KEVOMI-884658 format. One record per residue (C-alpha): residue number from 1; y, x, z. Coordinates in steps of 0.25 Angstrom, whole numbers. Each point is the difference from the previous one (the first is absolute). Example, Ala and Ser with C-alpha at 12.3 -4.5 7.8 and 13.67 -1.06 7.14 Angstrom:
<rs>
+------+-------+-------+-------+
: mifi :    py :    px :    pz :
+------+-------+-------+-------+
:    1 :   -18 :    49 :    31 :
:    2 :    14 :     6 :    -2 :
+------+-------+-------+-------+
</rs>
This chain:
<rs>
+------+-------+-------+-------+
: mifi :    py :    px :    pz :
+------+-------+-------+-------+
:    1 :    33 :   -47 :    35 :
:    2 :    -9 :   -10 :    -8 :
:    3 :   -10 :     9 :    -7 :
:    4 :    -1 :    -4 :   -15 :
:    5 :   -14 :     2 :    -6 :
:    6 :     6 :     4 :   -14 :
:    7 :     7 :    12 :     7 :
:    8 :   -12 :     3 :     8 :
:    9 :    -8 :     1 :   -13 :
:   10 :    11 :     8 :    -7 :
:   11 :     1 :    11 :    10 :
:   12 :   -15 :     1 :     3 :
:   13 :    -4 :     0 :   -15 :
:   14 :    10 :     9 :    -5 :
:   15 :    -2 :    10 :    12 :
:   16 :   -15 :     0 :    -3 :
:   17 :     3 :     3 :   -15 :
:   18 :    10 :    11 :     3 :
:   19 :   -10 :     6 :    10 :
:   20 :   -11 :    -1 :   -10 :
:   21 :     8 :     7 :   -11 :
:   22 :     4 :    11 :    10 :
:   23 :   -14 :     3 :     4 :
:   24 :    -4 :     1 :   -15 :
:   25 :    11 :     9 :    -4 :
:   26 :    -3 :     9 :    12 :
:   27 :   -14 :     1 :    -6 :
:   28 :     5 :     4 :   -13 :
:   29 :     9 :    10 :     6 :
:   30 :   -12 :     6 :     8 :
:   31 :    -7 :     2 :   -14 :
:   32 :    -8 :   -12 :    -2 :
:   33 :     4 :    -7 :   -13 :
:   34 :     1 :    12 :    -9 :
:   35 :    -2 :    -2 :   -15 :
:   36 :   -14 :     5 :     0 :
:   37 :    -5 :   -12 :     8 :
:   38 :    -1 :   -13 :    -7 :
:   39 :    -5 :    -7 :    13 :
:   40 :    12 :     4 :     8 :
:   41 :    10 :    -5 :   -11 :
:   42 :    -8 :   -13 :     0 :
:   43 :     1 :    -1 :    16 :
:   44 :    15 :     3 :     0 :
:   45 :     3 :    -9 :   -11 :
:   46 :    -7 :   -11 :     7 :
:   47 :     6 :     3 :    13 :
:   48 :    14 :    -1 :    -6 :
:   49 :    -3 :   -13 :    -6 :
:   50 :    -4 :    -5 :    14 :
:   51 :    13 :     5 :     6 :
:   52 :     8 :    -7 :   -11 :
:   53 :    -8 :   -13 :     2 :
:   54 :     3 :     1 :    15 :
:   55 :    15 :     3 :    -2 :
:   56 :     1 :   -11 :   -10 :
:   57 :    -7 :   -11 :     9 :
:   58 :    10 :     4 :    11 :
:   59 :    11 :    -1 :   -10 :
:   60 :    -5 :   -14 :    -4 :
:   61 :    -1 :    -4 :    14 :
:   62 :    14 :     3 :     3 :
:   63 :     4 :   -11 :   -10 :
:   64 :    -5 :   -11 :     9 :
:   65 :    10 :     5 :    10 :
:   66 :    12 :    -4 :    -9 :
:   67 :     7 :   -13 :     0 :
:   68 :     4 :     2 :   -15 :
:   69 :   -11 :    10 :    -6 :
:   70 :     8 :    -1 :   -14 :
:   71 :    11 :     8 :     7 :
:   72 :    -9 :    11 :     5 :
:   73 :     7 :    10 :   -10 :
:   74 :    13 :    -1 :     9 :
:   75 :    -7 :     7 :    11 :
:   76 :     2 :    13 :    -7 :
:   77 :    15 :    -2 :    -1 :
:   78 :     4 :     6 :    13 :
:   79 :    -7 :    13 :    -1 :
:   80 :    12 :     8 :     5 :
:   81 :    -1 :    -6 :    14 :
:   82 :   -13 :    -8 :     1 :
:   83 :   -14 :     6 :     3 :
:   84 :    -6 :   -13 :    -5 :
:   85 :     6 :     3 :   -13 :
:   86 :    -5 :    14 :     0 :
:   87 :   -14 :    -5 :     3 :
:   88 :     1 :   -10 :   -11 :
:   89 :     4 :    11 :   -10 :
:   90 :   -10 :    11 :     5 :
:   91 :   -12 :    -9 :     1 :
:   92 :    -1 :    -3 :   -15 :
:   93 :     3 :    15 :    -4 :
:   94 :   -11 :     4 :    10 :
:   95 :   -10 :    -9 :    -7 :
:   96 :     4 :     5 :   -14 :
:   97 :    -1 :    14 :     4 :
:   98 :   -14 :    -2 :     6 :
:   99 :    -4 :    -8 :   -12 :
:  100 :     4 :    12 :    -9 :
:  101 :    -7 :    10 :     9 :
:  102 :   -13 :    -9 :     0 :
:  103 :     1 :    -2 :   -15 :
:  104 :     2 :    15 :    -3 :
:  105 :   -13 :     2 :     8 :
:  106 :    -7 :   -11 :    -7 :
:  107 :     3 :     7 :   -13 :
:  108 :    -2 :    14 :     5 :
:  109 :    14 :     3 :    -4 :
:  110 :     8 :    12 :     5 :
:  111 :    12 :    -1 :     9 :
:  112 :    -6 :    -8 :    11 :
:  113 :     6 :    10 :    10 :
:  114 :    14 :    -3 :    -2 :
:  115 :    -3 :   -15 :    -2 :
:  116 :    -7 :     0 :    14 :
:  117 :    12 :     8 :     6 :
:  118 :     9 :   -11 :    -5 :
:  119 :    -8 :   -11 :     5 :
:  120 :    -2 :     7 :    14 :
:  121 :    15 :     1 :     1 :
:  122 :     2 :   -14 :    -3 :
:  123 :   -11 :    -4 :     9 :
:  124 :     8 :     8 :    12 :
:  125 :    13 :    -7 :    -4 :
:  126 :    -7 :   -14 :     0 :
:  127 :    -6 :     3 :    14 :
:  128 :    14 :     4 :     5 :
:  129 :     7 :   -12 :    -7 :
:  130 :   -10 :   -10 :     6 :
:  131 :     1 :     6 :    14 :
:  132 :    15 :     0 :     0 :
:  133 :     1 :   -14 :    -4 :
:  134 :    -4 :    -3 :    14 :
:  135 :     4 :    13 :     7 :
:  136 :    15 :    -2 :    -4 :
:  137 :     1 :   -14 :     6 :
:  138 :     7 :     5 :    13 :
:  139 :     1 :   -13 :     7 :
:  140 :   -15 :    -1 :     0 :
:  141 :    -3 :    11 :    11 :
:  142 :   -15 :    -1 :    -3 :
:  143 :     2 :     4 :   -14 :
:  144 :    12 :    10 :     1 :
:  145 :    -8 :    12 :     3 :
:  146 :    -5 :    12 :    -8 :
:  147 :   -14 :    -4 :     4 :
:  148 :     1 :   -12 :    -9 :
:  149 :     1 :     9 :   -12 :
:  150 :   -11 :     9 :     5 :
:  151 :    -9 :   -11 :     2 :
:  152 :     1 :    -6 :   -14 :
:  153 :    -3 :    14 :    -6 :
:  154 :   -12 :     3 :     9 :
:  155 :    -6 :   -13 :     0 :
:  156 :     1 :    -1 :   -16 :
:  157 :    -6 :    14 :    -1 :
:  158 :   -11 :    -3 :    10 :
:  159 :    -5 :   -13 :    -7 :
:  160 :     2 :     7 :   -14 :
:  161 :    -9 :    12 :     4 :
:  162 :   -10 :   -10 :     6 :
:  163 :    -1 :    -8 :   -13 :
:  164 :    -1 :    14 :    -8 :
:  165 :   -12 :     3 :     9 :
:  166 :    -6 :   -13 :    -3 :
:  167 :     2 :     1 :   -15 :
:  168 :    -5 :    14 :     0 :
:  169 :   -13 :    -4 :     7 :
:  170 :    -3 :    -9 :   -12 :
:  171 :     5 :     9 :   -12 :
:  172 :     2 :    14 :     5 :
:  173 :    -9 :     4 :    12 :
:  174 :     5 :    14 :     0 :
:  175 :    14 :    -4 :     5 :
:  176 :    -4 :    -9 :    11 :
:  177 :     0 :    10 :    11 :
:  178 :    14 :     5 :    -4 :
:  179 :     6 :   -14 :     0 :
:  180 :    -7 :    -4 :    13 :
:  181 :     6 :    13 :     6 :
:  182 :    13 :    -4 :    -4 :
:  183 :    -1 :   -15 :     4 :
:  184 :    -5 :     2 :    14 :
:  185 :    12 :     9 :     5 :
:  186 :    10 :    -9 :    -8 :
:  187 :    -6 :   -12 :     7 :
:  188 :     1 :     7 :    14 :
:  189 :    14 :     5 :    -3 :
:  190 :     4 :   -15 :    -4 :
:  191 :    -6 :    -4 :    14 :
:  192 :     8 :    10 :     7 :
:  193 :    13 :    -4 :    -7 :
:  194 :    -2 :   -15 :     1 :
:  195 :    -4 :     1 :    14 :
:  196 :    13 :     8 :     2 :
:  197 :     8 :   -11 :    -6 :
:  198 :    -7 :   -10 :     9 :
:  199 :     4 :     8 :    12 :
:  200 :    14 :     1 :    -4 :
:  201 :     2 :   -14 :    -3 :
:  202 :    -6 :    -4 :    13 :
:  203 :    11 :     7 :     7 :
:  204 :    11 :    -6 :    -8 :
:  205 :    11 :    -7 :     7 :
:  206 :     8 :   -11 :    -8 :
:  207 :    14 :     4 :    -3 :
:  208 :     5 :   -14 :     0 :
:  209 :    -2 :   -11 :    10 :
:  210 :     2 :   -15 :     0 :
:  211 :    13 :     4 :     9 :
:  212 :     5 :    10 :   -10 :
:  213 :    -3 :    -9 :   -12 :
:  214 :     8 :   -12 :     5 :
:  215 :    11 :     8 :     8 :
:  216 :    -4 :    -6 :    13 :
:  217 :    -3 :    10 :    12 :
:  218 :    -7 :   -10 :     9 :
:  219 :   -14 :     6 :     4 :
:  220 :    -7 :   -13 :    -2 :
:  221 :     1 :    -7 :   -13 :
:  222 :   -10 :    -9 :    -6 :
:  223 :     0 :    -6 :   -14 :
:  224 :    -5 :   -14 :     0 :
:  225 :     3 :    -4 :   -14 :
:  226 :     3 :     7 :   -13 :
:  227 :    11 :   -10 :    -5 :
:  228 :    -9 :    -8 :   -10 :
:  229 :   -12 :    -8 :     0 :
:  230 :   -10 :     8 :    -9 :
:  231 :    -3 :    14 :    -4 :
:  232 :     8 :     8 :   -10 :
:  233 :    -2 :    12 :    -9 :
:  234 :     4 :     9 :    12 :
:  235 :   -11 :    -6 :     9 :
:  236 :   -10 :     1 :   -11 :
:  237 :     2 :    14 :    -6 :
:  238 :     5 :     8 :    12 :
:  239 :   -11 :    -3 :    10 :
:  240 :   -15 :    -1 :    -2 :
:  241 :    -2 :   -11 :    11 :
:  242 :   -12 :     7 :     6 :
:  243 :    -2 :     3 :    15 :
:  244 :    -2 :    14 :     6 :
:  245 :   -15 :    -2 :     2 :
:  246 :    -2 :    -1 :   -15 :
:  247 :     9 :    13 :    -2 :
:  248 :    -8 :     8 :    10 :
:  249 :   -13 :    -5 :    -7 :
:  250 :     5 :     4 :   -14 :
:  251 :     5 :    14 :     5 :
:  252 :   -14 :     3 :     6 :
:  253 :    -7 :    -5 :   -12 :
:  254 :     8 :     8 :   -10 :
:  255 :    -1 :    13 :     8 :
:  256 :   -15 :    -2 :     0 :
:  257 :    -2 :    -5 :   -15 :
:  258 :    11 :    10 :    -6 :
:  259 :    -4 :    12 :     7 :
:  260 :   -11 :     1 :     9 :
:  261 :   -11 :    -7 :    -7 :
:  262 :     3 :     6 :   -14 :
:  263 :    -1 :    14 :     6 :
:  264 :   -13 :    -3 :     7 :
:  265 :    -6 :    -6 :   -13 :
:  266 :     4 :    12 :    -8 :
:  267 :    -6 :    10 :    10 :
:  268 :   -12 :    -9 :     1 :
:  269 :    -3 :     0 :   -14 :
:  270 :     8 :    10 :    -8 :
:  271 :    -9 :     0 :   -12 :
:  272 :    -3 :   -15 :     0 :
:  273 :     7 :    -9 :   -10 :
:  274 :    -3 :   -12 :     9 :
:  275 :     7 :     7 :    12 :
:  276 :    12 :     5 :    -7 :
:  277 :     2 :   -14 :    -7 :
:  278 :    -1 :    -7 :    13 :
:  279 :    10 :    11 :     6 :
:  280 :    10 :    -3 :   -11 :
:  281 :    -1 :   -15 :     1 :
:  282 :     1 :     0 :    15 :
:  283 :    12 :     9 :     0 :
:  284 :     7 :    -9 :   -10 :
:  285 :    -2 :   -12 :     8 :
:  286 :     5 :     8 :    12 :
:  287 :    12 :     4 :    -7 :
:  288 :     3 :   -14 :    -4 :
:  289 :     0 :    -4 :    14 :
:  290 :     8 :    13 :     4 :
:  291 :    11 :    -5 :   -10 :
:  292 :     0 :   -14 :     5 :
:  293 :     2 :     6 :    14 :
:  294 :    11 :     9 :    -5 :
:  295 :     8 :   -12 :    -5 :
:  296 :    -3 :    -9 :    11 :
:  297 :     4 :    10 :    11 :
:  298 :    14 :     2 :    -6 :
:  299 :     9 :    -9 :     9 :
:  300 :    12 :    -5 :    -8 :
:  301 :    13 :    -1 :     9 :
:  302 :     3 :   -13 :    -6 :
:  303 :   -12 :    -6 :     8 :
:  304 :    10 :     1 :    12 :
:  305 :     6 :   -13 :    -6 :
:  306 :   -13 :    -7 :    -2 :
:  307 :    -8 :     1 :    13 :
:  308 :    -2 :   -14 :     1 :
:  309 :    -9 :     1 :   -12 :
:  310 :    -4 :    15 :    -1 :
+------+-------+-------+-------+
</rs>
């Protein structure tokens, strides 16, 4: 598939926003954020604002993927059968609930517990909806796996916890250790899960061949032309046009930048703002590369008809 920058930004930004909220809500459940601590209210409110900002930027980025942005509201019409429609509905609801939770902390109002629970439920629903947008596409074997859903959740939680640690190092040093203790295992679990999906995809065998696509069983069939002179929507949108060496380079880069280096940075300077900010920045760049690879690795069956170009 052709990776679209708008969708890469959408999934990485909202994933970090969701993970950040869950980390902050976990801190509240652990007893940090009580009404007797003005500092905790301020930090949780600020974190909620950053979570909403990241989710909003992701939502904004998604509009650049639409041919007619003015018709974006129609994306919610098929909520009974479409995971994309469900994602479109749940994302603004999650943003609204997170904003309400943060506002309650900013104003030191009661009721943050049930607001946080509602936002957490919507957060989980958003992770499921986003992952299932891709995992439910059965003819793309690289995506049609429970690992796709697991990876979206783990990578979002890992980047959000790393961001929470970086923010805490600037405003709430007492929480840095707890957030690092969550971010490191989440990142390592993400590495295990993503590696498992890479190993699975490397063993996949195509269900369709050029012979089955055109109904001819001859063992040697070569496409010499695609039937017209130039490219088309199919050749632009369903194949990235890059070679295998670049894909291998991107794979090793994101494994290092999204997982190995952030863990090393967090362990090297668990109380250092500079190390933690660098860890989040490195991880976010790595996750963007991971998401590019995720889309590029998916081999659309229609490419069987366009081998002369793709």
